[in-house]
N, C-alpha and C positions, 0 to 999 in steps of 0.2 A: 272760444269754447271748441270749435270742430279743430281748428289748429293744435291746440293743447292735447286733444284726444289722440289726434293721428300722430303728433310727435312722441307721445308717451308709448303708443302701439307700435310705432315703425322707426324710432330714433330721431335724434335733434337735426339730422341733415335731410329729413324727409321732405319732399315735395308734397305738402298736405293735399292738394287738390288732386294730384295724380293718385295719391294713396286712397284718397276717398272714392274716385271714380272706379278705381280697380277693386276696391271692397264692395262697392255696388255692383260691379259686373261679377263678383265672386258670390253675389246672393247675401251680402251683409247689411243691406239697406235698413232692414227692420231692426236688426241688433244695434246699428248705429242709433236709430232712433230710441231704443230703450235706454240708452245711455244720456239721452238729453233731459234737461229739466222739465218737469210737466206740471201743470195745474192739478188740483184735486180731482177735477172732472176728467181729465185725460188720464190720470192714474188709474182710474177704475174702468176706464173704457177698454173694449176688447174688440178684436176683428177689425172689420172695416171702419169703425167708429175710431179707433185706437190710430188707424193709419191716417185717417182724416185730421185728427189732431196733431200728429208728427209732421205731415207734409209741408206746412208753412215754415216751420223750424228748419226742418231739412233744406228746402229750398233757400231759405235766408243763408243758412250756413254755407251752402254751395255758392250763391252769390258772392259771399264775402270771401271765400277761398279763391273764386274766380278773378275777383278784383285784385287780390294779393297777387295772384299768378300773373297778371297782365302787368303790374308794377314791377314785379320781378324780371320780366322779359322785356322791361323798358318801353311797353305799348302804352301804359296809361301812368298817371302820376297824380299825387293830391294838388288840389288847389285851394289855398287858403284865402280867407276873407275876413275882412275887418267887421263885417255887419252880418254876415250868415255863418253858418256851420262850414266846415271844411267839406268838400266835394272830391269825388274822384273824377279826373277828367280822362274820359274814354277815347279811343281812336274813333276816327269818322266812321259812322255806320254801326258802331257797338252799342249806342244808347237805345237803339231799336231793337237790335238783336239779343243782347245780353240778357236783360231781364227775363227772357222767355226761355232761354237755353237750359235752365235747369228743371223746368216742368217735366220733360221726358224722363229725367234721372229719378224723379221721385213717384212715378206712376207704380201701379201694382205690379206692371211688368217693366222694369227700369231699363232705360236706353240712354246710356251716358254718350253715345256718338255725336249728338248735335253740340254738346257742351265740348267735348274733345275737339271737333272740327273747327268751333269758333275760336278757341284757344290756340289752335295750330296755325291758322290763318295769319 
């Protein structure tokens, strides 16, 4: 979903994660959140409540984009299994640090630096 929105907004060759982080840095986090699907309850929420409903989806979208970027960089790969769902095989140390990296980017005052640093390493 995030990837489709950013490609529509920024063109087919867009690096979606970079575009998302740039948009967040430009103050568009909550405009992005407004475009995501919402439950009936989330649709009627305003202010802080609306932001709290949006945070998990924003965070999940950023994690998905970060995983895609790591694959694009050749640092991660999909791992198939006959018995379980496919998983993303992350570089050493990323399993602990990647899940928390988007948290700062979806705060009331967003900070994309932790996610940018992690992906630049």
